[in-house]
C-alpha positions as CSV (number, residue, x, y, z in Angstrom):
1,M,0.0,0.0,0.0
2,L,1.1,3.5,-0.5
3,D,1.0,4.7,3.1
4,Q,2.6,1.8,5.0
5,Q,4.8,-0.9,3.4
6,S,4.2,-3.1,6.4
7,T,0.8,-3.8,4.9
8,G,2.6,-6.2,2.5
9,I,2.5,-8.8,5.3
10,D,-1.3,-9.0,4.8
11,L,-1.2,-9.0,1.0
12,P,-2.1,-10.5,-1.3
13,L,-5.6,-10.8,0.1
14,K,-6.6,-14.4,0.9
15,V,-9.8,-16.2,1.3
16,L,-10.0,-19.4,3.3
17,V,-12.8,-22.0,2.7
18,W,-12.9,-24.6,5.4
19,E,-15.1,-27.3,6.9
20,D,-15.8,-27.7,10.6
21,A,-16.3,-30.9,12.6
22,E,-20.0,-30.9,11.7
23,H,-19.2,-30.7,8.0
24,K,-20.4,-27.1,7.7
25,A,-18.5,-25.1,5.1
26,W,-17.2,-21.7,6.1
27,L,-15.6,-18.8,4.1
28,S,-13.2,-16.5,6.0
29,Y,-11.1,-13.5,5.2
30,N,-9.5,-10.5,6.8
31,D,-11.6,-7.4,5.9
32,P,-9.4,-4.9,4.0
33,T,-10.8,-2.1,6.3
34,W,-9.4,-4.0,9.3
35,I,-6.1,-4.4,7.5
36,A,-6.0,-0.6,6.8
37,Q,-6.7,0.1,10.5
38,R,-4.1,-2.4,11.6
39,H,-1.4,-0.7,9.6
40,S,-2.7,2.9,10.1
41,L,-3.2,3.5,6.5
42,G,-4.0,7.1,5.5
43,A,-6.2,8.7,2.9
44,R,-3.9,7.8,0.0
45,S,-4.8,4.2,0.4
46,S,-8.5,4.7,1.1
47,P,-9.8,4.2,-2.5
48,A,-7.9,0.9,-2.9
49,V,-9.1,-0.3,0.5
50,T,-12.7,0.5,-0.4
51,V,-12.5,-1.3,-3.8
52,M,-10.9,-4.4,-2.2
53,A,-13.4,-4.5,0.6
54,D,-16.4,-4.2,-1.8
55,L,-15.0,-6.9,-4.1
56,L,-14.4,-9.4,-1.3
57,R,-18.0,-8.7,0.1
58,R,-19.4,-9.4,-3.4
59,I,-17.4,-12.6,-3.8
60,A,-18.4,-13.8,-0.4
61,H,-22.1,-13.0,-1.1
62,E,-22.0,-14.7,-4.5
63,V,-20.4,-17.9,-3.1
64,T,-22.4,-18.2,0.1
65,G,-25.7,-16.5,-0.9
66,I,-25.7,-14.5,2.3
């Protein structure tokens, strides 16, 4: 990211699909907004964070239907 290079530890974005002991499938990911807060990203990164968060939400909705 433009503001804090430490953000690279959380990039590229990842999605984890996993199954619990009851055989229920789950989809998990770190919200880019949380990543931005974690690394104290500023306004220069805000447009990219917004796009990434929206895209992940759409993918999660498409895959899970919720």
